[in-house]
OpenMM code with the backbone's topology and positions (N, CA, C; nanometers):
from openmm import Vec3, app, unit

residues = "MET SER PRO TYR GLY THR THR THR VAL GLU GLU LEU LYS ALA ARG LEU ASP LYS GLY GLU HIS ILE HIS LEU ILE ASP VAL ARG GLU ASP GLU GLU VAL ALA GLN GLY MET ILE PRO GLY ALA ILE HIS LEU PRO LEU GLY GLN ILE PRO ASP ARG LEU ALA GLU ILE PRO LYS GLU GLU GLU VAL ILE ILE ILE CYS ARG SER GLY VAL ARG SER ASP ASN ALA CYS GLN TYR LEU SER SER LEU GLY TYR THR GLY THR VAL ASN LEU VAL GLY GLY MET LEU ALA TRP ALA HIS LEU PRO GLN ASP".split()
positions = [
    Vec3(0.8652, 2.1092, 2.1895),
    Vec3(0.6894, 2.0570, 2.1217),
    Vec3(0.7052, 2.0927, 1.9630),
    Vec3(0.6927, 1.9673, 1.8981),
    Vec3(0.6592, 1.9643, 1.7060),
    Vec3(0.5659, 2.0435, 1.6849),
    Vec3(0.6288, 2.1046, 1.6141),
    Vec3(0.5332, 2.2388, 1.5287),
    Vec3(0.4125, 2.1801, 1.4663),
    Vec3(0.4398, 2.0417, 1.4251),
    Vec3(0.2738, 1.9591, 1.3910),
    Vec3(0.2574, 1.8363, 1.4475),
    Vec3(0.1071, 1.7736, 1.3656),
    Vec3(0.0685, 1.7149, 1.4447),
    Vec3(0.1275, 1.5377, 1.4142),
    Vec3(0.0895, 1.4360, 1.5080),
    Vec3(0.0863, 1.3262, 1.4709),
    Vec3(-0.0346, 1.2479, 1.5135),
    Vec3(-0.0635, 1.1380, 1.4242),
    Vec3(-0.1803, 1.0270, 1.4170),
    Vec3(-0.1474, 0.9024, 1.4106),
    Vec3(-0.2600, 0.8040, 1.4756),
    Vec3(-0.1832, 0.6917, 1.4475),
    Vec3(-0.2891, 0.6237, 1.3175),
    Vec3(-0.2140, 0.5012, 1.3032),
    Vec3(-0.3662, 0.4430, 1.1533),
    Vec3(-0.4641, 0.4123, 1.2460),
    Vec3(-0.4758, 0.3671, 1.3659),
    Vec3(-0.6476, 0.3345, 1.4248),
    Vec3(-0.7092, 0.4751, 1.4204),
    Vec3(-0.6385, 0.5921, 1.4644),
    Vec3(-0.7210, 0.6993, 1.4482),
    Vec3(-0.7465, 0.7343, 1.3654),
    Vec3(-0.6549, 0.7445, 1.2340),
    Vec3(-0.7443, 0.7883, 1.1039),
    Vec3(-0.8444, 0.6902, 1.0585),
    Vec3(-0.8079, 0.5427, 1.0542),
    Vec3(-0.9047, 0.4729, 1.0002),
    Vec3(-1.0381, 0.4949, 1.0434),
    Vec3(-1.0364, 0.5265, 1.1890),
    Vec3(-1.1681, 0.5206, 1.2750),
    Vec3(-1.2319, 0.6802, 1.2486),
    Vec3(-1.1470, 0.7394, 1.1549),
    Vec3(-1.2294, 0.9059, 1.1250),
    Vec3(-1.2616, 0.8513, 0.9274),
    Vec3(-1.2136, 0.7711, 0.8773),
    Vec3(-1.2335, 0.7628, 0.7699),
    Vec3(-1.3682, 0.6284, 0.7678),
    Vec3(-1.3965, 0.5555, 0.8716),
    Vec3(-1.5017, 0.4725, 0.9043),
    Vec3(-1.5997, 0.5680, 0.9261),
    Vec3(-1.5803, 0.6624, 0.9734),
    Vec3(-1.6898, 0.7635, 0.9644),
    Vec3(-1.7424, 0.8683, 0.9048),
    Vec3(-1.6885, 0.8818, 0.7705),
    Vec3(-1.7254, 0.9397, 0.6633),
    Vec3(-1.6495, 1.0859, 0.6526),
    Vec3(-1.5528, 1.0903, 0.7749),
    Vec3(-1.4832, 1.2281, 0.7334),
    Vec3(-1.4158, 1.2563, 0.6042),
    Vec3(-1.4304, 1.3517, 0.5736),
    Vec3(-1.3557, 1.3950, 0.4689),
    Vec3(-1.1899, 1.4477, 0.5257),
    Vec3(-1.0796, 1.4033, 0.4693),
    Vec3(-0.9860, 1.4372, 0.5300),
    Vec3(-0.8709, 1.4649, 0.4361),
    Vec3(-0.8015, 1.5568, 0.3905),
    Vec3(-0.7269, 1.5977, 0.3299),
    Vec3(-0.5891, 1.4856, 0.3277),
    Vec3(-0.5652, 1.3717, 0.2530),
    Vec3(-0.4393, 1.2897, 0.3030),
    Vec3(-0.3355, 1.3230, 0.1602),
    Vec3(-0.1761, 1.2984, 0.1888),
    Vec3(-0.1307, 1.2648, 0.1076),
    Vec3(0.0041, 1.2446, 0.1044),
    Vec3(0.0352, 1.1330, -0.0077),
    Vec3(0.1014, 0.9892, -0.0092),
    Vec3(0.1881, 1.0653, -0.0796),
    Vec3(0.3196, 1.0661, -0.0081),
    Vec3(0.4517, 1.1256, -0.0754),
    Vec3(0.5524, 1.0293, -0.0969),
    Vec3(0.4913, 0.8694, -0.0755),
    Vec3(0.5930, 0.8142, -0.1807),
    Vec3(0.6137, 0.7768, -0.3089),
    Vec3(0.7437, 0.7063, -0.3590),
    Vec3(0.7201, 0.7298, -0.4762),
    Vec3(0.6129, 0.6025, -0.5469),
    Vec3(0.5925, 0.6719, -0.6649),
    Vec3(0.5360, 0.5616, -0.7735),
    Vec3(0.5620, 0.3887, -0.7559),
    Vec3(0.6381, 0.3226, -0.7190),
    Vec3(0.6716, 0.2380, -0.7391),
    Vec3(0.5952, 0.1729, -0.5994),
    Vec3(0.6302, 0.2597, -0.5094),
    Vec3(0.5429, 0.1938, -0.3768),
    Vec3(0.4090, 0.2424, -0.3807),
    Vec3(0.3634, 0.3601, -0.4456),
    Vec3(0.1860, 0.3585, -0.3966),
    Vec3(0.1237, 0.2706, -0.5364),
    Vec3(0.2154, 0.2191, -0.6342),
    Vec3(0.1617, 0.1196, -0.7076),
    Vec3(0.1150, 0.0231, -0.6263),
    Vec3(0.1684, -0.0331, -0.5036),
    Vec3(0.1024, -0.1221, -0.4426),
    Vec3(0.0159, -0.1043, -0.3012),
    Vec3(-0.0798, 0.0455, -0.3615),
    Vec3(-0.2061, 0.0595, -0.2803),
    Vec3(-0.1763, 0.1756, -0.2074),
    Vec3(-0.2790, 0.2547, -0.2062),
    Vec3(-0.2538, 0.3713, -0.1213),
    Vec3(-0.4191, 0.3408, -0.0527),
    Vec3(-0.4155, 0.4274, 0.0611),
    Vec3(-0.5200, 0.4916, 0.1335),
    Vec3(-0.6503, 0.5910, 0.0503),
    Vec3(-0.7245, 0.5308, 0.0752),
    Vec3(-0.8493, 0.5629, -0.0241),
    Vec3(-0.8774, 0.7278, 0.0017),
    Vec3(-0.8817, 0.7816, -0.1398),
    Vec3(-0.9184, 0.9004, -0.1099),
    Vec3(-0.7497, 1.0003, -0.0895),
    Vec3(-0.6491, 0.9495, -0.0647),
    Vec3(-0.4839, 1.0155, -0.0881),
    Vec3(-0.4623, 1.0565, -0.2016),
    Vec3(-0.4250, 1.1395, -0.2142),
    Vec3(-0.3546, 1.1912, -0.3235),
    Vec3(-0.1892, 1.1961, -0.3236),
    Vec3(-0.1261, 1.1535, -0.4112),
    Vec3(-0.0096, 1.0861, -0.4572),
    Vec3(0.0806, 1.2390, -0.4928),
    Vec3(0.1848, 1.2803, -0.4251),
    Vec3(0.2709, 1.3822, -0.4481),
    Vec3(0.3848, 1.3454, -0.3796),
    Vec3(0.4607, 1.3161, -0.4668),
    Vec3(0.5949, 1.2348, -0.4013),
    Vec3(0.7111, 1.3412, -0.3495),
    Vec3(0.7361, 1.2806, -0.2328),
    Vec3(0.8447, 1.3936, -0.1461),
    Vec3(0.8955, 1.4974, -0.2325),
    Vec3(0.9912, 1.3962, -0.3062),
    Vec3(1.0711, 1.5222, -0.3910),
    Vec3(1.0031, 1.6542, -0.4773),
    Vec3(0.8415, 1.5982, -0.5178),
    Vec3(0.8103, 1.7082, -0.5578),
    Vec3(0.7161, 1.8316, -0.4910),
    Vec3(0.7196, 1.7845, -0.3634),
    Vec3(0.6512, 1.9155, -0.2321),
    Vec3(0.6829, 2.0642, -0.2704),
    Vec3(0.8348, 2.0798, -0.2971),
    Vec3(0.8885, 2.2221, -0.3394),
    Vec3(0.8095, 2.2974, -0.4492),
    Vec3(0.7393, 2.2156, -0.5606),
    Vec3(0.7025, 2.2563, -0.6283),
    Vec3(0.5538, 2.2575, -0.6997),
    Vec3(0.4789, 2.1744, -0.5596),
    Vec3(0.3385, 2.1920, -0.5846),
    Vec3(0.3017, 2.2332, -0.4577),
    Vec3(0.3364, 2.3604, -0.3687),
    Vec3(0.2896, 2.3564, -0.2636),
    Vec3(0.1326, 2.4241, -0.2718),
    Vec3(0.1220, 2.4799, -0.3934),
    Vec3(-0.0239, 2.5163, -0.4373),
    Vec3(-0.1580, 2.3920, -0.3777),
    Vec3(-0.0827, 2.2856, -0.4568),
    Vec3(-0.2244, 2.1759, -0.4190),
    Vec3(-0.2056, 2.1420, -0.2631),
    Vec3(-0.1131, 2.2172, -0.1678),
    Vec3(-0.1584, 2.1448, -0.0605),
    Vec3(-0.2027, 2.2608, 0.0604),
    Vec3(-0.3449, 2.2529, 0.1378),
    Vec3(-0.3833, 2.3482, 0.1994),
    Vec3(-0.2866, 2.4010, 0.3105),
    Vec3(-0.2638, 2.5477, 0.3535),
    Vec3(-0.1867, 2.5935, 0.4112),
    Vec3(-0.2298, 2.5869, 0.5665),
    Vec3(-0.3752, 2.6143, 0.5660),
    Vec3(-0.4508, 2.6077, 0.7470),
    Vec3(-0.5085, 2.5256, 0.7456),
    Vec3(-0.5435, 2.4306, 0.6805),
    Vec3(-0.6615, 2.2733, 0.6775),
    Vec3(-0.5388, 2.1856, 0.7406),
    Vec3(-0.6008, 2.1065, 0.8140),
    Vec3(-0.5413, 1.9527, 0.8547),
    Vec3(-0.4888, 1.8921, 0.7264),
    Vec3(-0.3668, 1.8476, 0.6935),
    Vec3(-0.3321, 1.7933, 0.6073),
    Vec3(-0.2863, 1.6391, 0.6513),
    Vec3(-0.3068, 1.5379, 0.6713),
    Vec3(-0.2456, 1.4043, 0.6986),
    Vec3(-0.1081, 1.3612, 0.5814),
    Vec3(0.0112, 1.3213, 0.6613),
    Vec3(0.1049, 1.3156, 0.5616),
    Vec3(0.1326, 1.1613, 0.5366),
    Vec3(0.1134, 1.1227, 0.4155),
    Vec3(0.1838, 0.9422, 0.4422),
    Vec3(0.3067, 0.9360, 0.3969),
    Vec3(0.3959, 0.7545, 0.4186),
    Vec3(0.4478, 0.7461, 0.3894),
    Vec3(0.4771, 0.5813, 0.4010),
    Vec3(0.5895, 0.5560, 0.3709),
    Vec3(0.6072, 0.3983, 0.4161),
    Vec3(0.5885, 0.3149, 0.5350),
    Vec3(0.6916, 0.4082, 0.6252),
    Vec3(0.7329, 0.3941, 0.7675),
    Vec3(0.7046, 0.5083, 0.8941),
    Vec3(0.6496, 0.6496, 0.8005),
    Vec3(0.6259, 0.7616, 0.9251),
    Vec3(0.7766, 0.8699, 0.8715),
    Vec3(0.8859, 0.8174, 0.8015),
    Vec3(1.0193, 0.9089, 0.8365),
    Vec3(0.9632, 1.0081, 0.6948),
    Vec3(0.9727, 0.9513, 0.5890),
    Vec3(0.9560, 1.0778, 0.5111),
    Vec3(0.8274, 1.1710, 0.5164),
    Vec3(0.7158, 1.0894, 0.5733),
    Vec3(0.6362, 1.1808, 0.5887),
    Vec3(0.6471, 1.2751, 0.6880),
    Vec3(0.7259, 1.2283, 0.8253),
    Vec3(0.7804, 1.3455, 0.8955),
    Vec3(0.9091, 1.4143, 0.8473),
    Vec3(0.9482, 1.4245, 0.7906),
    Vec3(1.0193, 1.4776, 0.6828),
    Vec3(0.9510, 1.6164, 0.6425),
    Vec3(0.8771, 1.5823, 0.5315),
    Vec3(0.7471, 1.6659, 0.4927),
    Vec3(0.6750, 1.7371, 0.5809),
    Vec3(0.6830, 1.6499, 0.7025),
    Vec3(0.5806, 1.7929, 0.7856),
    Vec3(0.6624, 1.8820, 0.8543),
    Vec3(0.7802, 1.8704, 0.9153),
    Vec3(0.8895, 1.9471, 0.9284),
    Vec3(0.9149, 2.0274, 0.8129),
    Vec3(0.9538, 2.0229, 0.6646),
    Vec3(0.9704, 2.1185, 0.5690),
    Vec3(0.8082, 2.1764, 0.5618),
    Vec3(0.6600, 2.1239, 0.5478),
    Vec3(0.5916, 2.2305, 0.5436),
    Vec3(0.5690, 2.3211, 0.6353),
    Vec3(0.6246, 2.2719, 0.8016),
    Vec3(0.5851, 2.3839, 0.9234),
    Vec3(0.6581, 2.4653, 0.8912),
    Vec3(0.8028, 2.4735, 0.8263),
    Vec3(0.9019, 2.6053, 0.8601),
    Vec3(0.8245, 2.6835, 0.7438),
    Vec3(0.7364, 2.6290, 0.6429),
    Vec3(0.6862, 2.7512, 0.5662),
    Vec3(0.5770, 2.8349, 0.6238),
    Vec3(0.5216, 2.7167, 0.7146),
    Vec3(0.3551, 2.8350, 0.7891),
    Vec3(0.3044, 2.7614, 0.7804),
    Vec3(0.2918, 2.6118, 0.7706),
    Vec3(0.1686, 2.5734, 0.7377),
    Vec3(0.1313, 2.5106, 0.8577),
    Vec3(-0.0137, 2.5148, 0.9067),
    Vec3(-0.0248, 2.5234, 1.0461),
    Vec3(-0.0912, 2.3463, 1.0685),
    Vec3(-0.1062, 2.3159, 0.9651),
    Vec3(-0.2519, 2.1944, 1.0022),
    Vec3(-0.1799, 2.0986, 0.9125),
    Vec3(-0.0554, 2.0463, 0.9258),
    Vec3(0.0347, 1.8999, 0.8879),
    Vec3(0.0784, 1.8101, 0.9895),
    Vec3(-0.0254, 1.6895, 0.9341),
    Vec3(0.0095, 1.5371, 1.0934),
    Vec3(0.0789, 1.4482, 1.0059),
    Vec3(0.1430, 1.3926, 1.0553),
    Vec3(0.2500, 1.2712, 1.0374),
    Vec3(0.1599, 1.1799, 1.0525),
    Vec3(0.1511, 1.0563, 0.9934),
    Vec3(0.0818, 0.9469, 1.0478),
    Vec3(0.2234, 0.8776, 1.0568),
    Vec3(0.1886, 0.7922, 1.1578),
    Vec3(0.2945, 0.7269, 1.2530),
    Vec3(0.3227, 0.5830, 1.2028),
    Vec3(0.4015, 0.5553, 1.1598),
    Vec3(0.3828, 0.4227, 1.1113),
    Vec3(0.3659, 0.3855, 0.9677),
    Vec3(0.3417, 0.5131, 0.9374),
    Vec3(0.2743, 0.4736, 0.7707),
    Vec3(0.2231, 0.3613, 0.7171),
    Vec3(0.2706, 0.3633, 0.6239),
    Vec3(0.1327, 0.2525, 0.5300),
    Vec3(0.2026, 0.0969, 0.5641),
    Vec3(0.3449, 0.1003, 0.6098),
    Vec3(0.3855, -0.0716, 0.6997),
    Vec3(0.2391, -0.0743, 0.8377),
    Vec3(0.2126, 0.0205, 0.9125),
    Vec3(0.1295, 0.0071, 1.0407),
    Vec3(-0.0408, -0.0250, 0.9313),
    Vec3(-0.0494, 0.0637, 0.8282),
    Vec3(-0.1517, 0.0846, 0.7922),
    Vec3(-0.1994, -0.0577, 0.7228),
    Vec3(-0.1151, -0.1705, 0.6971),
    Vec3(-0.1108, -0.2470, 0.6515),
    Vec3(-0.1037, -0.3974, 0.7480),
    Vec3(-0.1438, -0.3421, 0.9119),
    Vec3(-0.1672, -0.4190, 0.9649),
    Vec3(-0.3006, -0.4266, 1.0631),
    Vec3(-0.3370, -0.3032, 0.9910),
    Vec3(-0.4840, -0.3145, 1.0253),
    Vec3(-0.6273, -0.3985, 1.0289),
    Vec3(-0.6914, -0.4003, 1.0694),
    Vec3(-0.7748, -0.5350, 1.0385),
    Vec3(-0.8565, -0.4697, 0.9239),
    Vec3(-0.9031, -0.5216, 0.8423),
    Vec3(-0.9572, -0.5023, 0.6924),
    Vec3(-1.0690, -0.4836, 0.6703),
    Vec3(-1.1976, -0.4104, 0.6846),
    Vec3(-1.3388, -0.4240, 0.6554),
    Vec3(-1.4047, -0.5140, 0.5332),
] * unit.nanometer
topology = app.Topology()
chain = topology.addChain("A")
for resn in residues:
    res = topology.addResidue(resn, chain)
    for name in ("N", "CA", "C"):
        topology.addAtom(name, app.Element.getBySymbol(name[0]), res)
């Protein structure tokens, strides 16, 4: 069993549409986020995470986002190994998000 959670883009969008405040961290590179981000997400490239741990809540839910869900999964594994208890991987990443119906 994984030490961190997962969520789908549909679940995340439904929560955001309800007005929930959710910690979102986008671990993609600069050129990728230039193409768009989920509203409210903070850009924190994957390679910078070890130097910016203080910016990530350790015990609150934090949904990690990347292009396809692979780098965010790596980030969740890393953070979980450091004792972060609320990390959640966005399955399918921005590729899946792009296929959601937009309001």
